[in-house]
BABAVEX-646639 format. One record per atom (N, C-alpha, C, O): x, y, z. Coordinates in pm, whole numbers, plus 50000, padded with zeros to 5 digits. Layout:
REM residues N
XYZ...
REM end
This chain:
REM residues 238
855408008707193855607999807032853997991707004853227988007093853807990606857852417985206837852577968906902853577961806907851677967306932851617946606955851477943006813851237949706713851767927706837852347922806704850767916506689850157917206796850027910906583848787904406575848897891506641847887885006667849997887506668849667868806756849407876806879848457872206943849877885806923849517891207096848107895107092847617893707203847317899107009845867903707045845257897907058845327886507012844237902507134843217895707163842857899107062843227909007000841377883907004840627887606915839227895506965838777895507079838637902506844837357911006902836507907306816836797898606734835217913906818833717913106769833037896106778832927892406895832697888606701831807877506711832927867406774834067864606739832197863606868833127847306963833137837406847832717838206732833737828306911834447815506817832727812106778831747817806825832767802706692831487796706620831707780606729832697773406712830447776606854830517765906854829997755206812828777755106798830807742406781830607732506712829517721506742829407723806863828867713806724827717704506734828737694606783828067685406830829557692906791830757683406841830997685306987830727677007075831507696307003832007704907113830527706407207830587704207328829017710707133828197705407193827807693907291827487693807410827957683907194827597671907236828527665607356828287658407453829517670807312830677664107422830597666307533830877657507614830127681207579830267690407698828847684407721829007690907824827697678807728826457676607726826317660507796825517657407884827417650507723827777640107753828547638207922828557629508008829327656207900829867648308051828947653108171828947648508285828117664308117826787665108237826387656608266826397654208387825647644608150825357636308174825947626108296825567622408407826807624408233827787614008334828097620508485828127615008595828267631408455828377637208621827037640808701827217639808822825677644908663824287652308710823217637508702822457633108789823477632708577822057626408517821517634408392821887645908367820577627108310819927635908208819177641508209818617647408116818817641108392817357646708389817977658408442817347667208384818827664308516819427677108528820427685508421821007696108447820467675808258820537688208226819747698608154818707695008098820097709708149819207716808071819987725107960821227724907960819327731807872820277739807762821007751107828822017755207771820577757407955821197770708025822187761308097823297766608103822157751308143823177747608229824217741508143825237737908203824157739407999825087736607913825907747407853827117749307842824727754607815825677770207759826567773707845827647777407801826307773408014827047779808069828557769808091829597774608138828447758708056829317747208105829977752307943831187754307945829517753807853830717759007749830967767207746831737768307651830747781007820830977792807829829977801407699830677810307652829247801107664828247804607540827177808607623827147805907743826057816707547824957821607561823317809107537823107804107426822857807607597821347797607538821307801707406821717793007330820887813907341820317815007219821867807107124821697799407029822477808807146823917801407049823787788606999823907784106885823307779307196822217766607137821727767507033822237765706922820407771307068819087768606995819377774206860818447777306785820737775606824821377781206627821757764606600822397760006505821107756706726822257736306652820977730606719820247726806627820307727906861819597721706902818017729406908817957741306939816977722906881815377732306906815197728007092814727737507156815427718807154814997718607284816227709007369817237703607325815837709507467816437695307543816227683607451817147679107382815007678707451814367666007395815747661907247816617653507223815227673407191816227670707048817467669007114817797657307093818377674907186819757673707221820107657407252821027650607207819217654507329819567639507380818827630507303818717619307354818297632207197818087622707104819407625706990819777616206921820047638106974821207638906861822027632106959822637623106901822377632607111823337623807146823027608707132823937600807159821877604307093821797591107156821867585606970821827573706937821967596406880821757592506772823397587106706823597577906626824477596806773825887594406801826327579306855827197571606815825577578706938825687569307030825447554606940825967543606921824497561506906823437541306832824627539806689825137529906636824727553206663825327548506516826957538306572827287529006498827717540906684828837534906683828387521006781828977520606889827637512506759826967501006831827227491106690826467491006594828467483106702828577476006636827527466306554826427464906608827727460406445826657450306336827197435706394828377432306378826367428506453826837413306453826927406506332826307410506234827757395106328827707386906214826067377306268825917371606376825077378406157824327371306169823617361106100823307363405983823187345106175822887337906217821707332606064820527335006036822557326406013820627316205901819187314905990818057316005944819397313506068818157308306127817057322706167817547333906160816287321706190815177334806177815037337506312814617348706339815377327506436814977329506567816747334006639816927342806723817577327306593818897327806620819287349006571819897357606633818607349306446819237366606425818397373006510818857382606571817317370006526816397380206631816957384506762817017395706814817487368506815818247367006920819257380306917819437391806956819637371906857821757381606786821297398906813821827407306886819917400206706819957414406702819477421406823819697433506832818807414706923818107418807057819187422207145819357433307194819897412207162821277412207213822337421207209823047426207296822237422307058823547438207029822907450307063823687459707050821567454207109820857464907117820827463407269820917474707318820747455607346820467455407489822187458907572822407462507687823237455807450824787453807513825477465407507826437470107569824307471307358824887486207323824447501407392824957512407371823027496907506822197505507556822817501007700823277510407765822887486507769823467489007902824367492207936824677490508053825497500807812826377509607850826507517607855827627522807856825167525007865824577540207855823067540507885822287546707813822557531008031821537530708043820677542808026819607541407965821087556808081820047567708018819397570607941818367577407949820157563207807819337563907676818227552907700817087556907726818427542707694817227533507731816187542407776815267544007696816137548607887815027555507963814857565307904813847570007957815297574607795814887581507680814057580407596813077587007562814747567307548813907559107455812707552807484812297544007409812127556107578811167547507618809667554107548808617547907532809967569307511809047576507469808557571107313809327568607221807297570207312806807563107168807237569607024807397581506998807327562206966808117570606834809507574806833810057584406780810007563406921811777569606886812537563406780813717565606752811667554806720812097545106624812787559806500813877561906448811417566906497811527575806380813127588506411813867592106319813237591706519814517600606549815837593606472816447600306389816177582306496817087572306520817397567206397816517562206326819127568206347819917563806197819947550506187819497542706270820557547506069820057536705981820987526006060820747514306030821967528006153822577517306199821837511706305821837499406309821207517806391820207513606501819097507006405818887495006425818337513706296817287508806243817847495106141816977487006111819187492606091819727478106105818817469206160817907462506111819497471206332819377460206386817467458606457816947449406520816807473906404815107467406387814617461906305813627454606319815517465306142815067460306079814787440606074813797433706050816207437506112816657421406148815687421106261815147410406232815227424006340814467415406420813207414206338812637403406322812647429506270811567427306189811427415406098810447407906105812567413605998812357407105934812857394305956812387385705881813747390506044813257377306151812307370706196812077358706209811517384706230809367374406274809397367306133809247355306110809627378106041808737375205874809117359505862808237351105885810777354405818810817351005795810437333005885810487321405846810127338605995809957325506096808827321706031808497309806025808167331205978806577326105881805277333405939804127329405922805627343506004804607351006109803957363105992804707365705899802777369305996802737382805896803497396105938803907398906050803567401105859804507409505882803527424805970804067435805965802227423506039801827429306139802237423706275801927429006382803067410806262803217406006410804447409306451804807410606568805227411106334806587419906354806577428906417807497430406497805617438106408805687451406508805017446306702805157452006810804557437906677804117431806772805427428806849805827436106940806067417506806807077409206849808317419206890808947416506992808637429406821809657435706847809197441106946809767439507053807867450306936807337460007083807827452107220808317457407320807547436807195807137428907313808747428107352809027430407469809687425507273811487424607300811977436807357812737437107453811407449607280812137462907355811537468307488812107475707569810087462507497809627460807659810647454707784811057459707889810857440807717811677431707812813597439807792814427440007883813777444707670814647451907712815657459307766816807457707807814567471207747814557483507831814367482007969814777490808045813747471108015813247467208146814517463308182815127468308277814917455308115816327447908234817417458208221818247460908307817347461408154818507474608121817967483308245818477482608356817037490408220816537499708350816767497308486817327504308570815977480308499816187475408653817537474208737817727478408852818517466708642819637466708678820327482808689820977486208788820157489208606821127504208607820537513108761821247520708828819327510308786818937518708889819257506609018819777511109121819017495409014819817486809108821027485109170821287479509277821917492209070823717492709095823427507309163824197508309258822557519809149822757526609182821927535409312821917546909355821197521309347820547523609482821447515509604821597503409617821967526309686822117524509802821197513909888820037516609916821857501509928821567490510001821457495010170822327502410216820647491510234820857494210412821697485710455821927476310379822357486010572822877473110665822427466210645821577469710564822317450710676821837439510711821077442110860821727444610961819837441410859819157443011011818817425011022818387416110949819317426911164818997410711239817647403211192817417392511137816747415511247815237417311229814817412011100813917403611090815497417010996815007419010822815517403910777816617399610811814367394810678814827388710589816137392510499817207386510503815877402310428817257406210388816687420710324815567421810275817637431110336817347448110273816277450410131815947460810073816007439310113814907435609994813597433310048812707440910011813287422710141812237422010194811747423510341812567424010433810747423910358809877423510503810617424810640811477433210664810067413610740810587415310864810557403310915809877394410864811277401611017811257387111058810077382011074810147370111041808957384811110807387376511069807027371510928805947366210901808197373910824808047368610708807877352410676807207346210594808697349110768808747332910742807237330610758806677326710655806557332110854805317328810901803987335310802802787333710825804507341610707802927349110605803927344610461803107345010369804827342110421805677339810329807177331410287808337332810248806217322610327807407307810343808197303110200808957293510206808047308110112808557303910030809777318509991810987316509988809207331209967809877340210037811007338410087812147339810042810567334910198811847335810319812307325310324813157324010412812027313710242813157304610199814717309310122815907308010151813937315210013814757319409907815517331809969816737332909962814757340410028815327359410054816567358010071817417364510011816837348010169818467349210192819977349910118821107352710157819247345009967819797339509832819317349009664819597348209545818217359809777817777369709669818617372209596818537368009481819867381209645820367394309572821127388909478821367393109365821617376109553822887367809441822077363209316822467365909203820907356109342820347344309253820037363509133820507364109019819417373009181818477383509082820067389309026820027397208932821327385809077822437398509016822687389508915823447394508832822297375308881823107367608735822817372508608821767378808605823427371608502822927381308427822457370408317823107362008254821087373608318820577361508267819197363108145818097357508141819747371908065818987384107986818787377007877817637375107838820357369307775820417361407674819117350107673818167348107597819547344507788818317331107856817147333407839816387326707769816807345707919815147347707883814867353607777813777353407721816207361407730815237370407581814907350007454813807346807409815837344007441815497327807402814317323707401813687322307296813717320507545812477316907594811547324707520810847320307429811567340307573810607351107518810107348207355809077346507290811687348907335811367349907148810687336107123809617337707065810967323607148810817311607131809227310307157808517302207097808697320307265807057320907309806157327707218805177323507157806787340507224806027351307057806247345306967805167345606909806957339006901806967335506769805717322806756804887321206667806027313306904804807303106872803287307306881802367303106811803237318006996802227322706952801807333006873800817339206912802367336506764801897343606639801857331606570801177332306468802157325506582802647311406451801137305106461800517305406355800447299306576799137300306653798277303906617797397296906569798247315806628797147322706595797187327106434796087329906387798197327906356798227328906206797357319006175796347322206114797567305006209797387294506128795797292306168795077286806085795227296806302794067293206355792927305506277791817301206246793227319706248793327325806195792897325405986792027330505915794067316505964793987310205841792867297905819792277294705716792817293405924792097278305928790587286205939789707279105891790057299105991788577299206004788467306505869787287305105836788807310305818789047323205674788387310805551787567313105462789207294705593788887285905502787487281805477786807281705375787157277205646785857274605702784437277605560783247276005587
REM end
């Protein structure tokens, strides 16, 4: 008795692998093993296809990572922006920080120069907000790039330090040490200020002071830029 069509196994070409399936599997591998160990071959094996199939969707690992980041960045919510330029800059930078802090490996990938050209409108809206805030604060457009770059370095650095600290396995407290972070018992003789605070260092360093530091950083960057702009204008008028 012949089998019905419903019971026959499909023959011929395998099902088409979708980009959504690829990105979902890639996210799973990154969450489990880290982005450094993600390879096209490993991803293909996870999905159950040949590497050639994946290459019809992505050029290489870097392209795959940026596709993941693009998709993720599009989901970062846009905050309500205040009218004051400094506050707008800070609000946008905090949104970038909070979005990437949940996916710190993305921040590490984005340390590559030229990353902005690979991102979508949702993330670029936040970058645009920072650049516009700098110009609206009275700085020339070229200064907006320097200010954004400085804020970006500060933001990524904070994210990566905290992410790496969370994953680092601290040794048990050794009675001969100041604490797991610093030196040995003769530390107080060589570094008295460090020794005085060493016992509380971990607790103090663990506090979330990103926004507080960001505000001070933005104030300093804008003040420096405005001063340099005024000095340049004064020299040119002489």
